[in-house]
N, C-alpha and C positions, 0 to 999 in steps of 0.2 A: 376501572377497579383492578388492582393487582393483589398479590398475596404477600403477607409478611411471615417470615420464618420465626418460630418461637420454640423454646425448649419444651419438650413433652416429658413423659415419664421415662426414667432411665436415660438411655442415650438416644432415644428416638427424637425425631424432629417433625413438626407438623406445620402447615401453612394456614394462616388466617387472612381474611380479606383486609386490605388497607386501601385507603383513598389516596389517589395520586395527587401530588402537589402540582400547582400551575407551573408549566415549563417557562412561561413568560417571566416569572419572578427570578428564575435562575439565569436567564439570558440577560437580565438587567444587573446581575451580580458581577461587578467589575473584577473582583478577586478571582472568580471562577474563569472568567474570560482571559484574564492575564496569565493564569496557569496554562490554559489550553493554547493560547496564541504563542507564548514563549516556547513551550515544548514543541509546538507545531513547526517552528523554524527548522527542526530536524527534517521534517517533510520537505521544506523548501530546498534544503541541501540535496536531498534525494532527487527531487524533481529537476533542479537546475542541472545537476550532473547528467541526468538522463537525457535532457533536451540539448544541452550545450554541445555535447560531443558530436551530434549529427551535423551541426553547422560547422564546427571547428574542423571536422574531418575533411571537409571540402578544401580547406586552406592548408591543412597539414600535408595533404597530398601534393600541393603545389611546392611546399618547402622541402619535402623529403621525397625525391623521386622513387626511392625504394618502396615507400608506402603506396605510391600511386600505381606501381607495377604489380602489387600483390594484394589480391582480395583477402587472402588469409591474414596478412598483417593489418589490414584495415579492420577486419573482424576482431583481431586480437586486441587492438587499441580500444575498441568499444567494449569488448567482453572481459578484459582483464579486471576492470573495476568491479564487474559483476562477480567474477570468481572470488575476489577479495571480500566482496559483500557477503558471500555465502559464509566465509570464515567469520566475518564480523558479526553476522546475525547469530550463528551458532554459539560463538563465545559470548556475544552480547547478552544472550538469555541468562547464562550463568553469572555474568558480572552483575546483571540487574538484581538477581536473587541474592547474591553474596554481599554486594556493596551498595545496592540501592539504585533507584532510577536517576537520581540527581547526579551522582558520581559517574554513572555510565554515560550520561549526556555530556558532561564536561570532558570526559576522556575522548568521546567520539568527536567533539569539536576540535580538540587539539590535533588528533590524527588527521582530520579533514583539512585543517589549515596547513599543516606540513605538506600534505599531498598536493594541494592547490598551488603552493609556492614552487614546489619542485616541478610540476607540469609547466608552469609559466616560464621557467628558466631552462627547460630541457634542450640540450644541444643536439640530441639525436633521438630517433624513435624509441630506443631502449631505455633511456632515462625517462622519457615520457611515459612509457609503460610502467616503470617503477612508481612514478607519481600517481598513475591511475590505480595501482595497487593500494597505495596509502589512502587515497580518497575513497576507494571501495570499502576498505575496512571501516572508515568512519561512517559512511553511508549505511553499511550493513548494521552497525550497532544502533544508529539513529532510527532505522526502520523498525527495530524491535522496541526501542525505548520510548519513542515519542507517542505512539498510540496507547501503550501500556500506562504511561504516566498520566495522559489525558483521561483515559477510562477510569483510573483509580481516583482521580480528583474530580470526577463528574457525578452529579446526581443521576440516578437511573432514568429519570424523566427525559433528560436531554443528552444522555451518554452517546447515543448513536450520532447525533448531530455534531457534538463536540469532537468525537473521534474522527468524524468525516472532515472537520476543519483541517486535520492533518493531511488528508488526501487533497483538500483544496490547496494547501500549501505545496503539495507535490505538483499538482497541475499548474498552480500559479508560478512555481519555480520553473516549470517547463516553458511556460509562456514568457517569463522574464528572460530565460536563456535565449529565446529567439529574438527578443528585443535587443539584448546585448550583442547577439550575433550580427544583427543588422547594423547596430550602432558602430561596430568596429570593422565593418567590411572594407572601409577605405582608409583604415589606420595602419601604420607600419606595425608589424608583429601581430597581425589580426588575431590568430588563434591563441597567442600567448595571453592577450588581454581577456579573451573569452573564457579561458580556463582559470586564469589567476584571480579574476574578480570574485570567484566563488568563495574565497577566504573571508570576504567582508561579512556575509550573514552568519558564518560560523563564529567569527569574533563577537558579533553582536549577541548571539545566543549564549556564548560562554559567559559574557559579562552579566547578562540578565539572569541566567540560571544561578549565579552566585547569590542573588537576592531572594530566590524562591526556596520554599521548603521541600523536604523529601516527601514522597508519596505517603499520605496518611495510612493507607492500608499496609504498606511495607513497614512503616514505623510500628503499627499495632502488632503485626506478626512478629516483630523483633522485640516485643515487650516494652516498647517506648510509648506506652499508652497515653501519657499526659501530652506528649508532643503531637500524637495522632489526633487526640480530641481537640487540641488547640487549632490545628489545621481544619478539621471538620467543622468546627464552630464558625469558621469564616466562609465555608462553602454552603452550609445550610442556615438560612435565615430563621427558620422555625425551630423552636426548642423541641417541639414534639417530633419533628422530622430528624433532628440531630440525635435525639434519644433513640429513635427507631434504628438509625444507622449504627449507632454504637452497640445496640442490642444484637443486631445482625452480625457484627464483627465478633462480638463476644461468643455467640453461639457457634459461629464458624470456627473460631480458634479452639473452643473446647472440644469440638468434634474432629479437629484436624490433627492427626498424629505427627504431621510434619510441620507443626506451627512455627517452630523456630529454627529448624535445620534446613540445609540446602539439599534438595533431592538430586538424584542422578538421572541421566537420560533414560536409563533402563527402567526406572520406576514408572515412567509414563505408560509402558506397555504391560505392566503387571496388574493393572486395574482395568476391568472391562469398560467402566464408564469413561475412563480417560482414553482408552483406545478409540471409543466411539467419537468422543469430542475431538481428539486429534485428527482422526480420519476426516471428519467434516471440515475442520479448520484448514488442514493442510491441503485437502482436495480443492477447496475454494481458492487457495493461494495458487495452486498449480494451474487451475483452469483460467484464472485471471490472466496468466501469462500465455498459456497455450492457445487462447482465443485471439492473441495477436496484438495486444495493446502496445507492447514495446517494439514490435516490428514496425508499427506505425510511428512511434515516438522517436526511436533511434534512427530509423531510415526514411522518415517522411520526405526530406529533401531528395534523397536518392529515388524514392518511389515516384515523386513528382517529375524528376528528370527521366525516369523510365517511361513516364506517361507522355513524354515529348517536349517538356519545358526545359531547354538546355541551360538557361541562364542561372548562375548560382544565386544571384540576388532575387530573381523571381521564385526560385525553388524555396528559398528561405522565407520570403514573404507569404507564399501560400501555406507553408508549414506553420508559420506564426498564426495564421488564421485558424488552422486546425487546433493549435495549442490553446488559443483563446476560447474556442468552442469547448475544449476539454475542461478548462477552468469554469466556464459558465455552466456547463452541465453538472459539474460537481456541486455548485451552489444549489441547483435543483435537487440533487441527491441529499444535501444537508436538510433541505426543507421537508423532503418526503420520508426520510429513513425512519424517523420516530413517529410518523403518521401512518404510512402504508406498511411499514415493517421491512425487515431485511430480506426475507425470503421472496415476497412478492416483487420487490424492487429488482432483485437479482434475476428472477425468471422473466420479467418484462424486458429487462436489459438484454438478456441473452437472445430472446426472440428477435429483437431489433438488430442485434449484432449479426445474426445469421443472415438476415435480409441484406444488410449492407455489404457483407462479404460476398454474397452472390452477385451484387451489383459490381463490385470490384473485379470479380472473376469474369463477368460478362464484358466489362470495359476493356480489360487487357486481352481477352480472347478476340474481341472484335478488332482491336488494334492490330494484333498479329495477323489476323485473317484479311484485314482491309476490306471488310464486307461493303459492297456497293448496293444500296437499296434506296427506295424512295424516302424512308425515314432517315437514313444516314445522310442523304443528300440535303434534306431539310435541316438536319442538325448542322451540317457543314455550312449552310448559308447563315445560320444564326450564330454559331460559335467560331467560324473560321475553319481552317484546315485541320486543326488539332481537336476536333470535337470528341474523339475518344479520350484524349487527355483530360478534357473538362469533365467527362463522365466519370473518370477515375477519381478526380478531385472531389466530385460530388459524393462518390462512394466513401472516400475517406472522411468527409464531413459527416455523413450519415452514421458511419461507424462510431465516430466520437460522440455524436449526439445521443446514441443509444447506450454506448458503453459507460460514459462518464457518470451518469446519475446512479447507476446500479453496480455493475461489476468493478467500477473504480473504488468506491468507498466500502461496499458491503464486506468483502473479504477481510479488510483491516478492522472494521467495526466488530464483526463476528469473532475474530480471533482475539480481540482485546477483552472479550467478555465471557467466553465459553469455558474458560479454564479456572479451576479452584485456585485460591490464593497461593498456596504453596507451589503449584505447578505453573503459575501464570508466566513467570520469567522463562523457565526452561521450555515450555510448550510454545510460548510466543516466539522464542528464538528459533525453535525447530521448524515451526510453520513458516516463519519469515525466510529461513534457510531454504525450504521447499520453493518458496516464491522466487528466490534468487537463482536456485539451480534451474528452475524452469525458464527464468529470464535468460540465463546463460545459454541454455540450449537453443532458444529462439534467436538470440543475438548472434551466436557463433555459426548458426546454420542457415539463416534466412537467405543471404546472398548466394550461398552454395546451392540451396534448394531451388532458388529461382534459376540459377544457371543450369541445373540438372533437368527440371521438369517444366520450366517456364513460369512467368509471373502469374498468369491466370490460374494454373493448377495449384500454385503455392497458396493462393487465397482460397481456392476451393477446399484444400486440406483444412485450412483454418475454419472454414464454414462447417465442415463435418465435425470438428472438435467442439464447436459451439453447441451442436446438437447433443453431444455427449455431456457437456457441461450442464445443459438444461435438465437432462434426466438425472444427473447427480444431485443437483440442488433440490429437485422435486422429491427425491427419495431420502436423502441423508441429512439435509440441513433444516433444523427446526427453527421456529420463530422465537426470537429472544427479545422482541420489542418491549420496552418498559419493565423488564424483569430485573430484580437485584441480582448481584453476583451469586448470592446464596440460593436464590430461586432457580437460577440457571444450573447450579450444582445439583439441585434436587431433580431437575428435568432429566439430566443425564443418568442419574441413579435409577430413576423410574424407567427410562428406556433400557437400561442394562438389566435391571432385576425385577421390574414390574412394580406397580404402585402398592402391592400388598406386602413387600418385604420391609422389614424394619431396618433402620440405619445400622444396627449392630450386626444383623445378618449380612447386609451388603458389605460391611467392612471385613467380616470374616471371609466371605466369598472372594472379595477382590484381593485378599492377601495370598490366596492359593496360587 
C-alpha cells in the first residue's frame, strides 16, 4: 500500500492510501517496454564507449608509438570523452527541460554518430582525441536523457526496474564492446573497426525515436495536456490508475510555480528540499565512480596484464568475462530494486564491494612481495605459477558480482525520481555531471596513482572510499521504492521542514 497525493484546503496537500497495481501487468505492456528499450539504447552507447576504449587502446598503442610511450596520452585518449561528457550532461539537462526528452535524444545520437566516424578515420592521436570529444558530448547527453525519459514513461510500480534496464544497456554495451574487440583482433585496422561500429546503435535509436512520443510529463508541464493524456492512456491499462496519474500531475502543476518555465542552475540551491535532494543524488553518483567501477571497466585489460597475463587476447577474454558478469548482475538488480528497495540494495552492494577491494589489495600485495608459504605453494600447484594473478581476477569478478546489482543501477534510478518535475532536467544533468567529473578524476589518475603508490595501495584507497559511501547512503539516501514522483516531493519537503508545516509555509521559507 502506498499513498496518493490529493488537493486539500487552500494550497495544502495531503496523502491518502492507494492500492498498488500489479507490476506484472505493466511488464506485459508492449508499449511501455518499447519506450523503455528504445530510450535505453542511449545506455548502450554509454556502455559501449566505456568498454571499447580499453581494448582499442591496446592496438592504438601499436599504431601510434607516441601513445605507447606516454601514459599521460593514454589517459587523455580515455578521459577526453569523459571531459566532453561532463559538458554534455550539464548542457543536456537544460536541453531536456527547454526542448524535451525526445529532441535531446535525437541530438545526442547525431553528435555520437559524427564522433564515431571521426575516430574510425583518425590519421593521428589528435584527430582521435577530437572524435572522442564528439562521442563524449553525445554520451553525456544520453546519460541524462535516457533514465529521465524512461522514468517519466514508467508506472511507479516498476519504475526502478525499467530505469535499471538503462543500466543493463550500459553493462550490455560494455560486454558487446569486448565481443567486438575480440572479433576484430585479427582484422586490419583493428581499433578503427572497434570505435567506428559504435555508430550503428546510434543510427538505430535515432530512427526508432522518430516514431516515439515525447515524455508525457514534459508535455503536461508544457500545457500540452491532451498529448500527455494520450500517451498516458497507452501506459496505464486501468482507467482508475490513469485518472489517478492525471490527478497527481494536475496537483503537482498547480503547486509548482515553475510549471512552464525553465529554471536556472542557481534555483536548485535556493530551496532547502532541493538542496537535500541534490546532495543525496549527486553524492550517490560521485560514490558510484569513486568506489572504482570505471577503474575496472576502462582498465580491466591493463589490470589483468598487471596481474601477470601478458597476452592481449587473454587480457581481453578475461575482461569480457568480467563484463558479462556485470551485465548478469544488473539483471539481478532489475529483479530486486522494486522488491528490496534502492537503499538496502545499495548498502548490501557496498559491503560486498569493500570485501572484493580488500581481496584485490591482498592479491597485488602478495604478488609484489612474492610471499612463499604453504598456502601459496598449494595455490601454485593448482593455478600454476601465476596464482596471484588468478587471485586478482577472482577479486575483479567478486567486485563486479557485488557492484552490479546495487551501486550500478541505484544511483541512476534514484536520480531519475527524486527531483520535482520542473527541476528534473536541470538536476538530472547536474548529478550526471558529478558522475562524469568523478569518472574523469578516476580515469585520468588511476595509472598515475598506481605508478606512485603501487597497485595494491590504489585498491586499498578505493576500499576506504567504499566505507565512506556506505555511511553516506545510510545517513542521507531515503527509500523511494514504489512512491510516485509527487510522493517523493513530499518526502523531501517533510525532511526539510517537518511534517507539520503546510505547503504554503514551506514555499515561503524556500523562497528566502
